[in-house]
Residue frames as qw, qx, qy, qz and C-alpha x, y, z in Angstrom:
[[0.835, -0.134, 0.162, -0.508, -8.67, -1.96, -34.69],
 [0.885, 0.269, -0.379, 0.010, -6.62, -4.71, -36.27],
 [0.300, 0.458, -0.648, 0.529, -3.77, -4.12, -33.81],
 [0.515, -0.325, 0.432, -0.665, -6.25, -4.35, -30.94],
 [0.945, 0.043, -0.059, -0.318, -7.53, -7.69, -32.21],
 [0.718, 0.383, -0.525, 0.249, -3.99, -9.04, -32.57],
 [0.002, 0.448, -0.617, 0.647, -3.11, -7.93, -29.05],
 [0.723, -0.211, 0.270, -0.600, -6.28, -9.49, -27.66],
 [0.940, 0.167, -0.271, -0.126, -5.53, -12.80, -29.37],
 [0.487, 0.418, -0.620, 0.450, -2.03, -12.83, -27.85],
 [0.275, -0.401, 0.503, -0.714, -3.45, -12.09, -24.42],
 [0.805, -0.127, 0.115, -0.568, -6.15, -14.77, -24.38],
 [0.650, 0.250, -0.717, 0.033, -3.82, -17.78, -24.51],
 [0.800, -0.538, -0.221, -0.146, -4.37, -20.05, -21.52],
 [0.758, 0.010, -0.302, 0.578, -0.64, -20.13, -20.72],
 [0.103, 0.505, -0.127, 0.847, -0.73, -16.40, -19.99],
 [0.598, -0.574, -0.049, -0.557, -3.42, -16.82, -17.35],
 [0.909, -0.238, -0.289, 0.180, -1.62, -19.75, -15.75],
 [0.585, 0.151, -0.253, 0.756, 1.57, -17.73, -15.33],
 [0.159, -0.569, 0.017, -0.807, -0.38, -14.69, -14.19],
 [0.764, -0.538, -0.149, -0.323, -2.05, -16.69, -11.40],
 [0.841, -0.103, -0.279, 0.452, 1.30, -18.18, -10.36],
 [0.305, 0.369, -0.157, 0.864, 2.60, -14.63, -10.14],
 [0.455, -0.619, -0.109, -0.630, -0.42, -13.61, -8.06],
 [0.872, -0.423, -0.243, 0.046, 0.28, -16.32, -5.48],
 [0.699, 0.052, -0.205, 0.683, 3.96, -15.39, -5.28],
 [0.068, 0.514, -0.021, 0.855, 3.16, -11.68, -4.98],
 [0.621, -0.634, -0.157, -0.433, 0.66, -12.21, -2.17],
 [0.879, -0.305, -0.236, 0.282, 3.12, -14.39, -0.22],
 [0.553, 0.151, -0.133, 0.808, 6.00, -11.94, -0.57],
 [0.121, -0.577, -0.075, -0.804, 3.75, -8.97, 0.15],
 [0.708, -0.596, -0.236, -0.297, 2.29, -10.56, 3.27],
 [0.829, -0.272, -0.220, 0.437, 5.66, -11.39, 4.85],
 [0.127, -0.986, 0.078, 0.072, 7.18, -8.28, 6.48],
 [0.430, -0.636, 0.525, 0.367, 10.68, -7.68, 5.17],
 [0.469, 0.110, 0.744, 0.462, 10.14, -9.44, 1.83],
 [0.255, 0.557, 0.004, -0.790, 9.30, -6.79, -0.75],
 [0.765, 0.543, 0.304, -0.168, 7.62, -7.15, -4.11],
 [0.353, 0.830, -0.416, -0.115, 10.73, -5.83, -5.83],
 [0.303, -0.471, 0.828, -0.037, 12.72, -8.64, -4.20],
 [0.726, 0.222, 0.630, -0.167, 10.19, -11.17, -5.54],
 [0.640, 0.751, -0.002, -0.164, 10.51, -9.78, -9.07],
 [0.110, 0.765, -0.633, -0.046, 14.31, -9.90, -8.91],
 [0.480, -0.281, 0.824, -0.110, 14.34, -13.46, -7.58],
 [0.674, 0.333, 0.654, -0.090, 11.89, -14.81, -10.15],
 [0.357, 0.773, -0.228, -0.472, 13.14, -12.81, -13.13],
 [0.061, -0.417, 0.854, 0.305, 15.41, -15.68, -14.31],
 [0.473, 0.257, 0.832, -0.135, 12.31, -17.89, -14.67],
 [0.493, 0.737, 0.212, -0.411, 11.08, -15.62, -17.46],
 [0.036, -0.593, 0.621, 0.511, 14.11, -16.23, -19.68],
 [0.154, 0.013, 0.947, 0.281, 12.54, -19.40, -21.06],
 [0.292, 0.619, 0.666, -0.297, 9.06, -17.87, -21.43],
 [0.324, 0.589, 0.449, 0.589, 7.52, -15.79, -24.16],
 [0.123, 0.253, -0.110, 0.953, 7.26, -12.01, -23.93],
 [0.509, -0.452, -0.219, -0.698, 3.55, -11.94, -23.03],
 [0.813, -0.354, -0.461, 0.042, 3.82, -14.79, -20.53],
 [0.546, -0.011, -0.368, 0.752, 6.80, -13.12, -18.82],
 [0.090, -0.334, 0.020, -0.938, 4.99, -9.81, -18.64],
 [0.670, -0.452, -0.327, -0.490, 1.86, -11.39, -17.16],
 [0.789, -0.232, -0.480, 0.306, 3.91, -13.34, -14.63],
 [0.397, 0.025, -0.300, 0.867, 5.87, -10.31, -13.38],
 [0.263, -0.369, -0.114, -0.884, 2.82, -8.06, -13.46],
 [0.729, -0.438, -0.471, -0.233, 0.92, -10.60, -11.37],
 [0.650, -0.198, -0.449, 0.581, 3.67, -10.54, -8.76],
 [0.176, 0.155, -0.119, 0.965, 3.77, -6.75, -8.66],
 [0.427, -0.398, -0.242, -0.775, 0.03, -6.16, -8.48],
 [0.758, -0.398, -0.510, -0.078, -0.65, -8.94, -5.96],
 [0.524, -0.034, -0.461, 0.715, 2.02, -7.56, -3.65],
 [0.141, -0.351, 0.031, -0.925, -0.09, -4.43, -3.22],
 [0.729, -0.414, -0.223, -0.497, -2.84, -6.50, -1.63],
 [0.802, -0.071, -0.539, 0.246, -0.56, -8.95, 0.17],
 [0.249, 0.277, -0.443, 0.815, 0.78, -6.26, 2.47],
 [0.496, -0.395, 0.036, -0.772, -2.67, -5.74, 3.95],
 [0.827, -0.210, -0.510, -0.110, -2.87, -9.35, 5.20],
 [0.608, -0.105, -0.510, 0.600, -0.14, -8.99, 7.80],
 [0.031, -0.286, 0.141, -0.947, -1.25, -5.40, 8.50],
 [0.645, -0.364, -0.199, -0.642, -4.71, -6.64, 9.47],
 [0.884, -0.228, -0.406, -0.047, -3.76, -9.86, 11.24],
 [0.776, -0.257, -0.281, 0.503, -0.52, -9.12, 13.10],
 [0.172, -0.961, -0.088, 0.197, -0.37, -5.30, 13.20],
 [0.422, -0.507, 0.465, 0.591, 2.69, -5.23, 10.94],
 [0.610, 0.689, -0.027, -0.390, 2.40, -3.96, 7.35],
 [0.861, 0.044, 0.401, 0.311, 3.95, -6.38, 4.89],
 [0.487, 0.434, 0.244, 0.718, 4.65, -3.47, 2.54],
 [0.192, -0.130, -0.251, 0.940, 5.12, 0.23, 3.41],
 [0.281, -0.161, -0.269, -0.907, 1.92, 1.36, 1.73],
 [0.550, -0.409, -0.703, -0.187, -0.18, -0.99, 3.90],
 [0.247, -0.054, -0.562, 0.788, 0.56, 1.13, 6.98],
 [0.359, -0.085, 0.020, -0.929, -2.63, 3.14, 6.48],
 [0.705, -0.161, -0.568, -0.393, -4.65, -0.07, 6.20],
 [0.515, -0.062, -0.742, 0.425, -3.16, -1.27, 9.47],
 [0.083, -0.169, 0.343, -0.920, -4.55, 1.73, 11.38],
 [0.655, -0.038, 0.151, -0.739, -8.09, 0.36, 11.11],
 [0.752, 0.153, -0.593, -0.243, -7.59, -3.18, 9.85],
 [0.385, 0.119, -0.814, 0.418, -5.93, -4.44, 13.02],
 [0.298, -0.032, 0.502, -0.811, -8.52, -2.88, 15.39],
 [0.750, 0.097, -0.200, -0.623, -11.20, -4.51, 13.27],
 [0.664, 0.150, -0.732, 0.031, -9.43, -7.87, 13.66],
 [0.086, 0.123, -0.732, 0.664, -9.27, -7.33, 17.42],
 [0.545, 0.041, 0.254, -0.798, -13.06, -6.90, 17.38],
 [0.577, 0.081, 0.808, -0.090, -13.36, -10.34, 15.78],
 [0.629, 0.700, 0.230, -0.247, -13.90, -9.13, 12.21],
 [0.335, -0.515, 0.596, 0.516, -10.58, -10.03, 10.61],
 [0.443, 0.258, 0.784, 0.349, -12.23, -11.89, 7.73],
 [0.242, 0.878, 0.410, -0.052, -14.48, -8.94, 6.94],
 [0.149, -0.861, 0.240, 0.424, -11.51, -6.57, 7.01],
 [0.384, -0.274, 0.728, 0.497, -9.61, -8.77, 4.58],
 [0.396, 0.543, 0.712, 0.205, -12.62, -9.04, 2.27],
 [0.101, 0.953, 0.165, -0.231, -12.94, -5.26, 2.27],
 [0.259, -0.688, 0.481, 0.478, -9.23, -4.91, 1.49],
 [0.454, 0.050, 0.794, 0.400, -9.48, -7.48, -1.33],
 [0.332, 0.742, 0.577, 0.077, -12.51, -5.84, -2.93],
 [0.005, -0.955, 0.022, 0.295, -11.06, -2.33, -2.67],
 [0.380, -0.494, 0.607, 0.493, -7.71, -3.50, -4.05],
 [0.472, 0.311, 0.757, 0.329, -9.44, -5.10, -7.02],
 [0.237, 0.892, 0.384, -0.026, -11.45, -1.97, -7.82],
 [0.170, -0.877, 0.238, 0.382, -8.41, 0.29, -7.49],
 [0.445, -0.284, 0.704, 0.474, -6.30, -1.94, -9.72],
 [0.441, 0.501, 0.701, 0.250, -8.98, -2.26, -12.40],
 [0.147, 0.956, 0.222, -0.124, -9.70, 1.48, -12.58],
 [0.272, -0.748, 0.421, 0.434, -5.98, 2.20, -12.75],
 [0.497, -0.019, 0.758, 0.422, -5.51, -0.36, -15.53],
 [0.370, 0.724, 0.564, 0.147, -8.36, 1.13, -17.58],
 [0.033, -0.957, 0.030, 0.287, -6.90, 4.62, -17.08],
 [0.364, -0.514, 0.611, 0.479, -3.56, 3.42, -18.39],
 [0.506, 0.275, 0.762, 0.297, -5.23, 1.64, -21.31],
 [0.283, 0.800, 0.496, 0.182, -7.24, 4.61, -22.54],
 [0.023, -0.999, -0.001, -0.042, -5.20, 7.63, -21.40],
 [0.828, -0.235, 0.113, 0.497, -1.56, 6.47, -21.59],
 [0.486, 0.459, 0.144, 0.730, -0.43, 9.22, -24.06],
 [0.199, -0.837, -0.094, -0.500, -2.03, 11.98, -22.00],
 [0.773, -0.625, -0.010, 0.107, -0.55, 10.54, -18.81],
 [0.779, 0.013, 0.093, 0.620, 2.94, 10.51, -20.33],
 [0.246, 0.640, 0.122, 0.718, 2.65, 14.14, -21.45],
 [0.462, -0.825, -0.072, -0.318, 1.45, 15.21, -18.01],
 [0.852, -0.428, 0.010, 0.303, 4.31, 13.38, -16.28],
 [0.645, 0.295, 0.074, 0.701, 6.85, 15.17, -18.46],
 [0.014, -0.777, -0.097, -0.621, 5.61, 18.55, -17.24],
 [0.696, -0.703, -0.141, 0.037, 6.29, 17.78, -13.58],
 [0.481, 0.596, -0.339, 0.545, 9.32, 19.76, -12.38],
 [0.377, 0.069, -0.612, 0.692, 11.05, 20.89, -9.19],
 [0.307, -0.201, 0.218, -0.904, 8.25, 23.22, -7.96],
 [0.789, -0.158, -0.321, -0.499, 5.71, 20.43, -8.32],
 [0.703, 0.001, -0.656, 0.275, 7.95, 17.99, -6.43],
 [0.118, 0.154, -0.507, 0.840, 8.31, 20.49, -3.60],
 [0.539, -0.177, 0.035, -0.823, 4.55, 21.01, -3.38],
 [0.821, -0.090, -0.517, -0.223, 3.96, 17.26, -3.39],
 [0.532, 0.034, -0.662, 0.527, 6.42, 16.80, -0.50],
 [0.119, -0.140, 0.352, -0.918, 4.87, 19.69, 1.42],
 [0.684, -0.149, -0.230, -0.676, 1.43, 18.32, 0.73],
 [0.739, -0.048, -0.669, 0.056, 2.48, 14.90, 2.03],
 [0.276, 0.056, -0.623, 0.730, 3.55, 16.44, 5.32],
 [0.383, -0.172, 0.115, -0.900, 0.18, 18.15, 5.77],
 [0.712, -0.171, -0.591, -0.340, -1.53, 14.75, 5.80],
 [0.356, 0.045, -0.759, 0.543, -0.06, 14.26, 9.29],
 [0.289, -0.093, 0.312, -0.900, -2.78, 16.49, 10.71],
 [0.736, -0.029, -0.242, -0.632, -5.44, 14.10, 9.47],
 [0.837, -0.005, -0.548, -0.013, -3.91, 10.86, 10.74],
 [0.197, 0.379, -0.623, 0.656, -2.58, 12.07, 14.09],
 [0.414, -0.470, -0.772, 0.108, -5.79, 11.25, 15.92],
 [0.313, -0.889, -0.333, -0.030, -6.62, 13.42, 18.90],
 [0.509, -0.715, 0.141, 0.458, -3.03, 14.59, 19.50],
 [0.572, 0.809, -0.038, 0.127, -1.55, 16.77, 16.78],
 [0.204, -0.843, 0.497, -0.042, 1.57, 17.32, 18.89],
 [0.727, -0.232, 0.641, 0.083, 2.37, 13.59, 18.85],
 [0.758, 0.556, 0.320, 0.120, 1.86, 13.55, 15.10],
 [0.266, 0.932, -0.220, 0.113, 4.27, 16.44, 14.60],
 [0.457, -0.654, 0.603, 0.007, 6.86, 14.81, 16.87],
 [0.806, 0.085, 0.573, 0.119, 6.61, 11.62, 14.81],
 [0.589, 0.795, 0.118, 0.091, 6.90, 13.68, 11.62],
 [0.049, 0.909, -0.406, 0.075, 10.09, 15.46, 12.67],
 [0.627, -0.422, 0.654, 0.033, 11.56, 12.21, 13.96],
 [0.811, 0.363, 0.446, 0.111, 10.84, 10.57, 10.61],
 [0.425, 0.894, -0.091, 0.108, 12.44, 13.48, 8.74],
 [0.281, -0.781, 0.558, -0.017, 15.52, 13.15, 10.93],
 [0.774, -0.103, 0.619, 0.084, 15.77, 9.41, 10.21],
 [0.716, 0.639, 0.264, 0.100, 15.49, 10.18, 6.49],
 [0.181, 0.943, -0.278, 0.039, 18.44, 12.63, 6.60],
 [0.626, -0.534, 0.554, 0.123, 20.86, 9.99, 7.94],
 [0.824, 0.223, 0.429, 0.295, 23.36, 8.84, 5.31],
 [0.403, -0.079, 0.356, 0.839, 24.87, 10.43, 2.22],
 [0.281, 0.653, 0.180, -0.680, 23.34, 13.67, 0.94],
 [0.682, 0.407, 0.557, 0.243, 22.19, 12.92, -2.64],
 [0.307, 0.944, 0.102, 0.065, 22.85, 16.54, -3.70],
 [0.031, -0.907, 0.415, -0.065, 26.28, 17.25, -2.20],
 [0.800, 0.247, -0.527, 0.143, 27.66, 13.78, -1.51],
 [0.016, -0.494, 0.609, -0.620, 28.44, 14.71, 2.10],
 [0.452, -0.237, -0.852, 0.120, 27.61, 12.48, 5.06],
 [0.375, -0.498, 0.072, -0.779, 24.98, 13.34, 7.66],
 [0.677, -0.417, 0.334, -0.506, 24.62, 11.93, 11.18],
 [0.884, 0.159, -0.438, -0.039, 26.59, 8.75, 10.54],
 [0.558, -0.743, 0.335, -0.156, 28.95, 9.29, 13.52],
 [0.027, -0.621, 0.776, 0.108, 31.78, 7.43, 11.83],
 [0.635, 0.040, 0.758, -0.145, 29.73, 4.27, 11.25],
 [0.090, 0.254, -0.679, -0.683, 30.06, 3.07, 7.65],
 [0.081, 0.334, 0.938, 0.043, 26.89, 0.97, 8.02],
 [0.143, 0.722, 0.473, -0.485, 24.88, 4.21, 8.08],
 [0.133, -0.276, 0.439, 0.845, 26.18, 5.48, 4.73],
 [0.116, -0.247, -0.765, -0.583, 23.08, 4.19, 2.91],
 [0.421, -0.248, 0.115, -0.865, 20.67, 5.41, 5.61],
 [0.397, 0.051, 0.825, -0.399, 17.72, 3.43, 6.91],
 [0.148, -0.146, -0.814, -0.543, 15.53, 1.33, 4.65],
 [0.495, -0.219, 0.000, -0.841, 11.82, 2.09, 4.93],
 [0.812, -0.158, -0.503, -0.249, 10.82, -1.57, 5.29],
 [0.554, 0.011, -0.642, 0.530, 13.31, -2.05, 8.13],
 [0.091, -0.163, 0.324, -0.928, 11.93, 0.99, 9.92],
 [0.667, -0.207, -0.223, -0.680, 8.38, -0.26, 9.57],
 [0.789, -0.118, -0.601, 0.047, 9.26, -3.67, 10.96],
 [0.381, 0.064, -0.564, 0.730, 11.10, -2.07, 13.85],
 [0.247, -0.174, 0.180, -0.936, 8.28, 0.34, 14.68],
 [0.736, -0.113, -0.120, -0.656, 5.30, -1.96, 14.30],
 [0.836, 0.021, -0.547, -0.043, 6.46, -5.57, 14.51],
 [0.405, 0.163, -0.654, 0.617, 8.76, -5.05, 17.48],
 [0.315, -0.212, 0.304, -0.874, 6.09, -3.10, 19.32],
 [0.817, -0.105, -0.237, -0.514, 3.54, -5.85, 18.71],
 [0.723, 0.085, -0.649, 0.220, 5.97, -8.50, 19.92],
 [0.138, 0.178, -0.578, 0.784, 6.56, -6.56, 23.14],
 [0.553, -0.176, 0.093, -0.809, 2.80, -6.09, 23.61],
 [0.871, -0.048, -0.400, -0.282, 2.14, -9.80, 23.15],
 [0.527, 0.210, -0.699, 0.436, 4.98, -10.66, 25.54],
 [0.265, -0.300, 0.431, -0.809, 2.95, -9.14, 28.38],
 [0.842, -0.128, -0.150, -0.503, 0.42, -11.96, 28.04],
 [0.437, -0.450, 0.759, -0.175, 1.29, -14.80, 30.41],
 [0.125, 0.181, -0.929, -0.299, 1.56, -18.37, 29.18],
 [0.065, 0.334, 0.923, -0.182, -1.75, -19.40, 30.75],
 [0.250, 0.593, 0.286, -0.710, -3.64, -16.36, 29.50],
 [0.468, 0.419, 0.667, 0.400, -5.50, -16.27, 26.19],
 [0.013, -0.239, 0.137, 0.961, -5.88, -13.28, 23.89],
 [0.380, 0.584, 0.684, -0.218, -9.49, -12.49, 23.00],
 [0.124, -0.049, 0.456, 0.880, -10.23, -11.14, 19.55],
 [0.445, 0.140, 0.062, -0.883, -13.91, -10.51, 20.06],
 [0.831, 0.207, 0.212, -0.470, -16.64, -12.38, 18.23],
 [0.413, -0.332, 0.803, 0.272, -15.25, -15.75, 17.02],
 [0.549, 0.409, 0.725, 0.075, -17.93, -16.42, 14.37],
 [0.170, 0.682, -0.189, -0.686, -16.91, -13.80, 11.83],
 [0.728, 0.329, 0.585, 0.138, -18.07, -15.00, 8.40],
 [0.347, -0.178, 0.382, 0.838, -16.69, -12.01, 6.50],
 [0.208, 0.675, 0.661, 0.252, -20.08, -10.85, 5.23],
 [0.116, -0.124, -0.002, 0.985, -20.30, -7.22, 4.11],
 [0.246, 0.622, 0.674, -0.313, -23.80, -5.78, 4.32],
 [0.347, 0.677, 0.444, 0.473, -25.48, -3.62, 1.68],
 [0.211, -0.971, -0.109, 0.003, -25.36, -0.63, 4.01],
 [0.587, -0.582, 0.326, 0.459, -21.60, -1.07, 4.41],
 [0.569, 0.273, 0.510, 0.584, -21.16, -1.26, 0.64],
 [0.121, 0.891, 0.325, 0.293, -23.00, 2.06, 0.33],
 [0.416, -0.881, 0.083, 0.209, -20.75, 3.63, 2.95],
 [0.627, -0.332, 0.455, 0.538, -17.66, 2.51, 1.06],
 [0.587, 0.639, 0.436, 0.239, -18.87, 3.71, -2.35],
 [0.154, 0.981, -0.021, 0.112, -17.80, 7.37, -2.26],
 [0.445, -0.748, 0.459, 0.181, -14.45, 6.78, -0.48],
 [0.749, 0.022, 0.577, 0.325, -13.56, 4.08, -3.01],
 [0.518, 0.754, 0.308, 0.263, -14.32, 6.31, -6.01],
 [0.041, -0.983, 0.168, -0.061, -12.43, 9.31, -4.61],
 [0.611, -0.570, 0.512, 0.199, -9.49, 7.14, -3.52],
 [0.767, 0.280, 0.474, 0.330, -9.23, 5.60, -6.98],
 [0.348, 0.898, 0.102, 0.250, -9.03, 9.07, -8.52],
 [0.319, -0.889, 0.328, 0.005, -6.45, 10.16, -5.95],
 [0.764, -0.278, 0.526, 0.251, -4.36, 7.04, -6.52],
 [0.689, 0.538, 0.354, 0.332, -4.42, 7.51, -10.29],
 [0.146, 0.967, -0.054, 0.200, -3.36, 11.17, -10.03],
 [0.465, -0.763, 0.447, 0.048, -0.56, 10.45, -7.56],
 [0.836, -0.008, 0.487, 0.251, 0.57, 7.49, -9.67],
 [0.571, 0.764, 0.150, 0.259, 1.05, 9.83, -12.62],
 [0.073, -0.951, 0.272, -0.130, 3.46, 12.05, -10.67],
 [0.771, 0.282, -0.468, 0.326, 7.03, 10.70, -10.75],
 [0.224, 0.371, -0.575, 0.694, 8.73, 10.34, -7.37],
 [0.592, -0.305, 0.273, -0.694, 5.56, 9.74, -5.39],
 [0.206, 0.119, -0.971, 0.014, 4.27, 6.39, -4.23],
 [0.510, -0.417, -0.686, -0.310, 1.45, 4.29, -2.90],
 [0.406, -0.341, -0.604, 0.595, 2.20, 5.24, 0.71],
 [0.032, 0.139, 0.071, -0.987, 1.38, 8.89, 0.05],
 [0.411, -0.175, -0.540, -0.713, -1.74, 7.94, -1.89],
 [0.518, -0.370, -0.771, 0.023, -3.04, 5.64, 0.86],
 [0.290, -0.371, -0.495, 0.730, -2.54, 8.16, 3.67],
 [0.131, 0.067, -0.141, -0.979, -3.99, 11.01, 1.62],
 [0.476, -0.254, -0.646, -0.540, -7.05, 8.93, 0.75],
 [0.448, -0.371, -0.732, 0.355, -7.36, 7.91, 4.40],
 [0.114, -0.268, -0.278, 0.915, -7.44, 11.60, 5.35],
 [0.305, -0.038, -0.371, -0.876, -10.00, 12.48, 2.67],
 [0.499, -0.310, -0.777, -0.226, -12.23, 9.56, 3.68],
 [0.338, -0.374, -0.633, 0.588, -12.12, 10.72, 7.29],
 [0.032, 0.186, 0.060, -0.980, -13.08, 14.27, 6.33],
 [0.445, -0.044, -0.437, -0.781, -16.10, 13.21, 4.24],
 [0.362, -0.192, -0.911, 0.047, -17.26, 10.42, 6.54],
 [0.508, -0.594, -0.174, -0.600, -20.41, 10.70, 8.63],
 [0.862, -0.503, -0.065, 0.007, -18.64, 8.58, 11.26],
 [0.407, 0.718, -0.447, 0.344, -15.14, 10.09, 11.64],
 [0.512, -0.610, 0.489, -0.356, -15.00, 8.85, 15.23],
 [0.982, -0.001, 0.179, -0.064, -14.65, 5.27, 13.91],
 [0.638, 0.659, -0.328, 0.226, -11.34, 6.01, 12.20],
 [0.097, 0.565, -0.700, 0.426, -8.50, 4.39, 14.08],
 [0.503, -0.169, 0.683, -0.502, -10.93, 1.97, 15.75],
 [0.380, 0.131, 0.907, 0.125, -11.93, -0.27, 12.83],
 [0.436, 0.587, 0.099, -0.675, -13.55, 1.87, 10.13],
 [0.714, 0.308, 0.596, 0.201, -14.59, 0.07, 6.94],
 [0.384, 0.920, 0.083, 0.003, -14.33, 3.36, 5.02],
 [0.216, -0.834, 0.479, 0.166, -10.71, 3.79, 6.10],
 [0.629, -0.176, 0.723, 0.227, -9.69, 0.30, 4.96],
 [0.627, 0.580, 0.501, 0.140, -11.45, 0.60, 1.61],
 [0.208, 0.973, -0.067, -0.070, -10.01, 4.07, 0.93],
 [0.326, -0.717, 0.580, 0.206, -6.43, 3.12, 1.77],
 [0.629, -0.031, 0.744, 0.224, -6.47, -0.12, -0.21],
 [0.565, 0.736, 0.370, 0.044, -8.15, 1.41, -3.25],
 [0.111, 0.965, -0.207, -0.119, -5.62, 4.23, -3.43],
 [0.369, -0.615, 0.658, 0.230, -2.45, 2.19, -3.02],
 [0.617, 0.153, 0.738, 0.228, -3.57, -0.27, -5.71],
 [0.450, 0.852, 0.264, -0.048, -4.69, 2.50, -8.06],
 [0.090, -0.867, 0.413, 0.265, -1.12, 3.78, -8.02],
 [0.716, -0.224, 0.627, 0.209, 0.30, 0.41, -9.08],
 [0.697, 0.484, 0.469, 0.245, -0.49, 0.45, -12.79],
 [0.316, 0.919, 0.086, 0.219, 0.51, 4.06, -13.41],
 [0.455, -0.836, 0.247, 0.181, 3.55, 4.39, -11.16]]
């Protein structure tokens, strides 16, 4: 109890909260800009912590890391390009919601779900850290294989009405992933004599190419004298009580899923967000809304990817 009191006294200094909020702003900015990752932000601002205390440095870097999880949803909702890889699931329904004139509501849903996911994950780490560490040590090769196989099965849930297109995208993604140096044998695969392909393709680059470039081409079809309509212009971002009730169960289940996946080494927030998206679709009374601006989909994806953050 005495150690807890000492830790609490160290935490409650006002300087810690100032640096934490500075980190939050930086994390949101870097997360919202496609191509700028949270890891890059931490590396760039790490030298600033050399003159700070241990607690202040930790709060500053943790603020950057946690805020980046939410920041990726901003560009995913507004410009159809995920700022971070794990915001891709949010984009599937966030951008259609913005097109209907409810961008502010979508961002409020993402913010609330991100907060809940992060808090539940933090409490899990606070109270169950020893048990989590013991469980992570037990994960071996068979478990990794099952996790990878399980991740591929999620494709069936997010492929929409065409499973064939989803499978084609899956196999194309697996092919892209094989390009470069084999981590097991050290041999090269599909580089065709180009040394620039030795390291393969970065996930962020692929996301920008797939989503951002496609959105640019789509917007280029609009003539200079033509305006783009985004639906109702008077969106005040209000979430009704009925909508909160609809999001309740998906948020709780997604938080649990994110915490479990965060415990497993080698997984990530992308898998958690897509898996939660699939679960939310299966339990929803309105599965037809998924892919067209579902509030349950946004809340599930954002809760899961932020629940992974503290435990990953």
